[in-house]
KESE-58166 format. One record per residue: x, y, z of N, C-alpha, C in turn. Coordinates in steps of 0.02 Angstrom, whole numbers, plus 50000, padded with zeros to 5 digits. Layout:
N
XYZXYZXYZ...
//
This chain:
421
594355678955060593795674755038593275674355094592635674055076592115673655126592115666855160591845666655221591795660355258591395655155219590845657455188590425652955149590805649955090591135654155050591495651554992592075647055013592385648655069592915644355095592645637455111592055637255142591735630955160591545627055097591255630555047591045627254985591645624154950592205627654949592815624954917593085618954955593075619355022593315613655062592895607455049592255608455039591805602855026591855600254954592185603954910592235601854840591615603554799591275608954819590635610754787590695615954732591295618654721591375623854670591745620954610591415621154553591725618654491591915624354444591425628554426591545634254383591215640454412591535646254402591255652654423591375657754367590905662254358590995667354307591455672954331591445674354396591865679654425591965678054499592485674054512592595671554580592685677154631593095682054614593225687554661592605691754672592245693154618591635697254623591105693854665591025687254655590525683554693590705683354767591345681754782591565681554852591465688254886591585693654849591525700354877590795702154892590345700454845589655702554854589315698554910589475692054916589135688254969589445689655038590045692655037590355694855100590035701355125589855705755077589615712455094588855712955102588485708655068587755709255071587425702455068586785702255088586385696255083586025696355016586165691454975585895691454907585345686254899584975686954844584515681754822584875677854768584775671354767585085667054717584605661354701584705658354642584215653154624584535647054591584135641754594584285635554559583615632854534583615629754476582995627354447583005619954432582415617154426582345610154405581735609654360581805605854306581245604854261580835598754283580175599154281579755593654304579685588154251580245584754236580225579354186579935572954216579875572654283579555567154318579215569954379578805565954412578435568454471578845567854535579485566154528579935565854585580635567454562581025570454607581735571154595582085564754619582695563654594583105558254621583725561354652584165557354682584715560354718585215563854673585185562654608585605566354562585425573654558584805575454580584575582454580584785586154644584985582454695585035585254762585575590654771586165589354743586745593354762586665600854750586425603154692586335610454684585855613454735585315609754752584835612454800585115612454871585505607354888585815607354954586325612954959586655614454903587125620154902586755626654910586175627154878585745633054886585545633854959585405628354992585225628555063585815630955106586415629355087587005631855124587025639455122586855642355064586825649655060586285652255106585715648855110585175651055154585405650755227585785645655245586035644955313586505650655332586785654055281587225659755293586865666455284586195666155282585805672355281585565674655213585755671155159585535673155091584855670055076584515672955026583835670655012583815666254949583635659954957583595655454899582935656154861582985656154796582395655854753582415649154718581895645254730581865638454702581385638754643581645637354584581235638054523581055631154496580415629954488580175623854455579975625854384580245622454335580155624454265579525621854233578955624754254578325622754223578295624254149578665629454127578685631154055579245627454020579855627754047580415624454015580325616854014579945614254062579795607054062579375604954003579005609753974578605608253915579035608253851579645610853857580095611253799580625605753800580995605253854581505600053860582205602753853582615601753904583305603953905583725599153864584085601553812584495597053771585135594953807585305597853864585925596353898586005588853912586555586053889586715579053903586305574053866585875576353820585445571753783585695570953711585645564853684585855563553615585285564053566584685564353593584095564953549583555569053583583045570753545582505574953570582135571553627581955575553677581525572953730580815572253703580455567453731579745566853714579365572353750578975576153713578615581753743578065579253790577995582553847577485580753895576875585253888576305582753910575695586753909575715591853965575315597053959575265602154011575025599054077574555594354071574285591054131574825587054167575235583454128575765579354159576285583854192576465589254159576955593854187576695596854253576065598754254575775601654315575775596654371575615590354355575635584954406576345584154433576825584454388577525583754408577745589654452577515595654434577685601654472577465600854545576865598354555576615597454624577045592554663577265587154629577695582254662578365585254683578655589254639579305592254654579255597554709578715601354709578615606554760578625603354830578285597854838578245594454902578945592454927579365590054881580045587954900580485593854916580415599254878580825605254889580655608454956580025608054976579815610855040580115607055099580355600955086580685597055138581405599455149581695602355097582405604355099582505611355125582045615955107582145623055123581705625555179581935630955210581535634455260581185640255225580525640155224580135645155188579885650755234580125650755297579915655855344580495660655359580355666055393580885670655415581075675755362581545679955381581745685555338582045683255272582425677755274582725675155212582405668555192581745668055206581375662055187581395660755112581435654455093581485652655023580855654754985580955656354922580405658254877580335652854824579745650054817579615644854767579275648054706579585647454647579305650554587579225645354532578825647254483578695642954425578755647354363579215645754317579315650154260578725650254211578225646054222577625646454181577255653154193577385656154252577075662554269577245667954218577865668154194578055673454146578155670954075578275664454066578365661853998577695659553968577265656754011576645653853986576205658553948576185664853968575745669753935576115673953882576765672653872577155676653825576985674953753576855680153712576725678753641577375678353602577335675753542577925674553501578305680953485577945686253470578265692553452578675695253511578395694853570578765697053630579395692953639579335686353631579905681953638580465683853589580275685053526580775686553474581075693553482580645698453494580885705453497581235707253562580945705053619581205707153683581785702853709581795696653685582315692153712582745688953658582435685853608582815682553555583305687153520583125693453515583545698453481584235699253514584275697653578584885698953616585385693153616585175687353591585615681453592585755679253520586375679953499586565678353430586575670753418586445668953355586455661953335587165659053343587665662853322588355660453330588535659353403588285663653446588405663053518588105656353543587495654753520587165648653541587495642453512587725642953450588055637153418588705635353453589005640153484589645638953519589535635353586588915635153610588775631953674588805624353666589105620953715589155613653713588465610453709587975613353746587315610353748586995610153678587195614753634586935614953565587415611353518588055613053521588545610253473588585602653477588485599853538588525592553545587945588953510587425592853492586835589753461586785591153386587245595253359587175597253290587235591253242587665586553259587755580753214587145576253214586875574853273586295570353278585645573953263585665580753269585075584753254584745587653316584525593753310584175597153365583615601353335583035600853364582465604753339582525612053359582155616353326582145623353345581865624053416581405619653434581115619753501581655619153555582065613953550582595612953600583165618053591583255620353530583765625353517583635631753557582985633353565582805639553601582785638653677582895632453701582835631253773583295635853813583905636653791584385640753828584155648053834583785650453783583515657253787582965657553840582545652453843582015652253894582315652453964582855648553975583165648654041583505655354055583765658454002584055665154010583525670154031582925669454004582365673754023582215672954098582255666754122582145665454193582625669654236583275669154219583775672754259583645680254256583485682754196583345689954190582735691954232582205688054227581585689554265581725689654340582105684854364582255684554436582725690154456583185691954412583635697554425583245704054429582795705054383582425711354377581905712054432581555706554448580985707054494581135704954566581655700954576581825698754644582555700254662582885704354622583585706254634584035700154643583905694954602584285688654605584965689654571585505688654609586175690154585586575683954563586325678054579586735672054566586295666154546586515662554495586195656154478586715650654488586495645254521586925639454528586595633354497586995628654476586735622654445587275617454436587085611754409587575606554394588035608654338588595605054330589085606954280588805607054209588285603154196587975603054129587565609354115587475613554166587065619654157587485625854144588135625154137588575630954126588355635154066588215631854011588005635553951587355639453961586875636453995586245639854009586335645754057586765644754107586885650054156587225656054123587725654854082588085660354051587645663953998587185660353967586715663653922586265668353961586075666354021585675670754064586055677054083586695676354097587105682254113587165686854053587215683953993587245687853932586595691853922586025688453936585375691753929585325697653978585545696654040585515702054090585965707854068586555706254044587025711454023586745715553965586425712053917586155715453858585555719953875585125717653920584515721453935584625726453991584965724254044585055728654103585665733254096586115731754050586705736054040587335732954067587905735754046588555733054063588695733154139588375737654175588505738154247588125733154289587715728954257587325724054295587775719154330587645717754392588055713154431587675706554442587875701454406587575694854415588125689654404588015683854434588555678854434588275671854422588715667454403588535660454392589035655854425588795650254450589235645254481588965638354468589405633654451589185626754443589525622254493589205616554503589425611554552589665605454513590205602254534590465596654496589995590654494590075586654442589715580354436589975575654490589515572454526589715567854579589925561154548590515558754565590755552454539590935547754597590955541254583591155536354633591885534354621592215532354674592925530654669593055524954621592565520354614592675514654569592485516054497592285522254483592125524254415591405523154394591005519754435590295518754418589895524954433589295525354405588885531354410588575532054479588635537954508588325539254573587565539554567587215536754617586485537354619586115531954583586475527354552586145521854517586275515254553585765511054557585845504454585585575499454535585615492954551585355487854506584615488854493584255491454542583535492454534583365499254504583865503254489583745509754456583925515754498583625521454483583785527654517583535527554589583865531554632583635532454701583215538754703582555537854708582085543454705581985546554774581755552754776581575555954839580865554254859580455551954812579765549954826579785543354866579485543254926579515537254968579135531354939578705532454889578365526954856578825523654805579205527754768579665525054718580285521954750580555525154801581115522554839580935523354913580825517854948580605518255017581155521555060580955524555116581465527355162581985522155183581785515855191582265510655209582765509655152582525509355090582975508555032583435514655026583155520555039583535526755037584095526455089583915524455149584395523855205584945518855187584745513155159585225507855141585705510055086585445514255040585885516754986586485520355017586365524755064586905528655094587325524155141587005519455174587375514855219587875510555179587715509155117588145504955076588695508855040588795515155057589325519155026590005516055042590435515754992591105513055002591525517655046592005514755081592455518755123592805524155082592955522555019593325527254976592905533454959592245532854966591795538354946591465542055004591445538855063590995541255115591185548255141591825549755149592015556355174591825561755123591945560255059591755564955007591005566355008590605561255017589875562155019589655565955082589995564755137589835568555198589945575955187590485577655151590625584655136590115587655088589955583755035589505586354983588785586855005588535581755040587815581255051587565583155120587985582655171587735584055239587915591155261587595593255315587725599855343588155599255406588475593555415588935592755471589525597555462589795600055518590355604755511591015600955500591535604855488592185602055470592465597455524592385599455586592655595555642592325588655644591665588455639591295582155641591495577555584591565580455524591755576355466592465573755472592915577855498593605575655506593655570055559593235570255610593225564855659592975558355628592465558955585592215553055550592725550355500593105554855470593635552855424594155548655461594315550755521594795547055563594515540155579593865539855591593545533455607593585528655548593495531255487593545527055427594245523955423594745527655441595435525355437595625520555494595385521955554595605518055612595135512455633594485513155617594005507955637593465507255583593665505655522593185505355466592615500355477592745495055516592235489855527591625492555564591705498055601591135500955637590665504855592590915507055534590515510655484590145516655513590485520155558590175526055589590015531455537590475532355490590375537555439589765535955396589705529655375589135527655333588485528455371588485526455435587875526955474587665534255483588155538555495588005545655503587735548555438588055546755382587835549155317587115546955303586965540655316586285537955304585775541455348585955542555412585485545855458585355553155438585895556755422585815563855403585385564555341585505560455290585145561155226584425558855232584305553455268583615550955275583205555755317583495558455369583145563455411582975569655369583435571955328583325577955288582755576955237582765571455202582285570455147581625567455171581635563155221581015559555241580785561055312581205564455352580995566155420581215561055472581165563155535581405559055591581025552455598580365552655590579965546555598580165541255548580255543255485580445538455432581155535855444581585540155470582265538055486582255532655540581885533755593581855528855647581565522255623581085522655577580785516655549581315512855507581705516555468582235513455427582755509955471582935513155527583415510255573583125503955605582475504255623582145498455654582135492455605581985493755543581965488455492582665485455484583165489855480583855487555472584065483055529583925485155590584115481255649583745474655653583105474655634582705468455637582955463355585583115465755525583365461155474584045458455492584455462655524585125460455544585095455255600584655456455648584605451955706584155446055693583725446555643583245441255629582605441955668582535447355707581935448455748581375451555706581135447855658580635450355611579975452055644579815448355697579165449355730579095456255761579655459855767579635466655795579375471755745579305469755682579105474455629578355474155616578075479955597577375479955577577335478655501576725478255476576625476355405576945481355358576895487755373577185492955330577955492255329578245490855386578975490155390579215483955353578825478555357578995472455320578965473855245578445477455224578375479055153578965483155128579205487855170579785491855151580425487755149580545484155204581175480655211581255474655165580695471655145580725465655103580385466855036580425473055014580095475054951580325470854891580965469254890581245465954831581365458454839581145455554895581255448354904580715444354868580845438054850580335433954817579695433454859579135434554827578495434754863578015429554834577695425854877577195420954857576515423154885576025423654841575345425554863574965419254883574765418954945574405413154972573665414954976573265411054940572545412554937572165408554990571635411455013571225408355066570995401455043571045396555087570825389755071571385385155048571965388055032572535383955010572875380755070573265375555056573645371955109574075376755150574065375755216574475380055259575015376055296575105369655278575645365855307576315368755284576805369155328577435372355312577785368955254577795362255253578125358655199577815360655131577155360555128576815362255065576955369455044576965373955092577085381055075577805382055051578275378655081578975379255060579055377254987578695372154967578745369854897578355374454850577745376254871577325380454828577635387354817577955390054869578275396654864578975396154833579185389954814579835388754783580415390754829580285390054894580825391254943581265385054946580955379154944581305372754938581075369554873581525366054837581335363454771580885357354772580835353854829580425347854832580205346754904579715342354914579485340854982580045337455022580425333254988580975329855022581485335055048581655339855005582135345055025581835349455079581185350855074580845354955124580895351755193580785345055195580825341555259581535341855287582025340955242582725341255264582895348255291582655353355256582785360255277582505361555347581885358955359581575359955424581955356155478582115349855464582465345755513583165348455530583485351455479584165354155489584165361055522583575363755536583535370355568583675376155522583565374955457583715380155407583125384755395582545383255423581935387155409581735391055471581625397555462581375401855516580735405355492580255405855537579645409455522579615415555567579595421255535579585427755572580155428155623580735425355603581325425755646581405419955695580905415455699580925409855746581055403355708581585399655729581755393355695581215388155708581025384655654580515379455658580825372755638580755367655681581015360955666580465355555664579845357755672579275353155673579035351855601579105345555578578915343855509578165344755498577775344655551577045345055544576785352155559577235357055559577035363855576576535366555525576015369755550575495372755508575475380255523575485384355471575455391555480574755393655502574725397755554574085399955581574055407555582573505410255608573415417555610573975420955649574235417655700574765420655741575405421755701575465418155645576065418855603575985424455551575395427555549575275432855500575425439655532575975442455515576165448955543575735454455513575405458155557574945463355533574365460455495574255453955502573715450655465573855449955391574455451755369574595451955296575175447555273575685446755316576295443555292576555438355340576895433455312577325428955350578015429155316578525430055356579205430455329579555423855343579755420555289580115414155295580835415155273581295412955316582005413455298582285406455291582635405355236582985398955226583735400355230584065397155277584765398655287584855405155325585415408355314585555414555351585275420755320585225420955253585065427255220584495426955169584255421055151583765420555098583055421455125582815427555118582135429255142581625428155087581035425955108580455425155064579845427955101579385430655061578795433755091578175429855069577765428155117577105425155103576595430655115576235432355062575725437655067575045434455061574595436255107573935433055110573405437055073572985433455038572415436655003571755433555025
//
């Protein structure tokens, strides 16, 4: 077995293969091109999209050439995989906007320079201009209806109903694999476990058009699950996006930091590029000194650096440390906005009362003036990390961090944000 395939299996990244021996042999003997695709159903990917692309990057690290395909055409149709009903069709303008968003994120993951630099493609290049007759005669002719009906992606929808549009999706993806095989000598497609049917249809298309001697392969990656049975990548606030506006780098960092001990070693294997020795050392740390959370910190740092860069990682660490220590004044306005994005916020308008007691009541930090006074006297109120016990304290410009915010904490953990207008 090749070193690469051995590593992929150790990490738990191999779920299904069309020809395990053939694939291991070809990647041992030559440097191949291989691809993975994503449809632009949104203007950002979320962490559920990451694993196939990170696996593609592992191939690149071993000298193979990754082809990253953004489905500008298939995104206009909609993949029926895992869906119980028809997707809402998107406009061409929306798909193009989404394509640009995804390209930016993919460029963060792959190296596009050098001899095996990644190639970014869009299937709209060959599907967008294809006429119906060409689609039916050159491609549709090679894929039987019975063959398609046997696919899980189609059969699972027969009872609830599937349109001809989505029924043909698997043929469109098969065309992608054939086009990349023919024009870029692409020998392998990888994807999530839900893409097995689409991948094997592509291999069927290649076999029918290029002949029985055509050498192409398919591989899927397992669905990521959590030890407690809940869905990976989802939080109370929703999906964890790669777009820093939808999910801030601090929130992204915290997601990985909050990984359970039962899951962290598995995630280090699946998502990071740390070698076996480093991961095994962290595994030992989880067992012998779990309170230090070294594995979680390493996971959070590796993933945030990969997706958002070193500067955003350092900012996320700074926010984390400031919130933990209570040293809020060390943060700038942007960092406060990231770190306290989801805390209760009160908008304070110019000319309104700035006495601390009045603000505590108006911002609903304390339920009454009497309680507000008690909170202040008891030392339960901190402004920008500094405890205030003066009942007559008035908020001034010096209390406005970055000229925009004042952070009030009641007790040990209840943060509130005062935003000035």
